[in-house]
N, C-alpha and C positions, 0 to 999 in steps of 0.2 A: 126743451124745457123752458118755461117762462119763469125765470128766476124772480121776477117782480111779484109773483103770486106767493113765493115762498118766504121772502125776507120780510122782517117786521122792523119797525123803528126800535132802536135800542131803548128808548124811553118807555116803551110798552112792555118790555120784558124784565121780569124781576132779576135783580143782580146787575143789570146794566143801566138802570135809571140814574140820572144825574143826581138825584136826591141822596144817593149813597156816596157821600163824600169820602175821598181817600184821606186817611189820617197819616200825615207824614211821620216817618220814624225819626227818633232822636239820633244824634250822632253816636251816642253810646250804644243804642240798639243796632245801628248799622255795623259798628265795629264788632260787637258781640256776635252778630250773625256771621260776619266775615271770618272771625276766629273759628267758629264752628265749621265753616267751609274749609278752612286751612287744615283743621284736624282731620276732617273727612278725606281731604286730598293726601294728607300724610299717611293715613291708614290704608288708602287705596292708590298706590303710586301710579297705576296705569290709567286712572281716571283723568279725563281732560279737565283743565282748569288752570287759571293763572295762580302760580304759587308765590307766596311771600317768603318761602324758605328754600334752603339748599342743603341737601344731605351730603356730607363729605366724610367718609369713613364712619366713625362712631360719634360724630358731632353734627349738629344742625345749626346753621346760621339763619337768622330770620329778622324781619322787621314787622311791625304792626302799622298798617296804613289807614289813613282816613283822608278823603278828598285828594287822593293820589299823592299824599305826602306822608312820610314816615313819622311816627310819634317818637319822642325822646323817651326811651325806656329806662336808662340808667344814666343819670346826669345828662350830658349832652349827647350820649350815644343813641343812635337810632338802629344800629345793626349789632345784634348780640348773638352769642353762641352758647348752646347748652348740649349736654350729652344726649344722644339720640334716644336713650331709654327714658329720659325725663321730659322730652319735648311736649307730649300731650299734657302732662301734669302742669308744666310751666305755662302753656297756652291757656289752660283752664284757670290757673291762678291769675293770669293777666286779665282774662275775661272778667273774672270776679272783681278785680280792681277797677276795671272800666265801668262795670255796672254800679260800683260803690261811689264812683265819681273821682277817682284818683287822677284821671287824665282830663278832667273837665275843662281846664283852661286851654289845653291844646286842642281839644275837640271843638270848643266854642270858637276858637280862632279859625279852625278849619271850616266850620260851618259858616262863619262870616265870609270867608273867602269864596265859598261855594255860592252864597247868596249874591255877593258882588259880581262874580263871574256870570251868574244867571241874569242879573239885571243888565249888565253890559251887553250880553248876547241879545237880550230882548230889545234894547235900544238900537243895536246894530241892525237887527231884523226890521224894525219899524222904519229906520232911516233908509234901508235898502228898498223897501216897498214903495217909498215915495219917489224914488229915482225912476 
């Protein structure tokens, strides 16, 4: 098979063209989607995935994370516990608060750290290419 006769430039195929710019998600959207994933993992305990929660008897301890850092949920507390039967409702309520902007200051700080880390990595890569 001559694969060069089968492949096409990505720019020539709809859906792959560079003109279709990727719209970055906000920190709140990232956290809201992650909360949905945690709920799905809770409801399907055998499914693979990184969990932010731990079930211990009739209680569930959890954190909500963004940029690999836990959010302060109650005062300075980042790790909280709820009854197992209320976990999904509590997660949905936290998701609603995230979407309403309750955690905006923390998410903005996390997003700034992500941007700084990305800029530092970019500079390091450029410096390493020169060597």
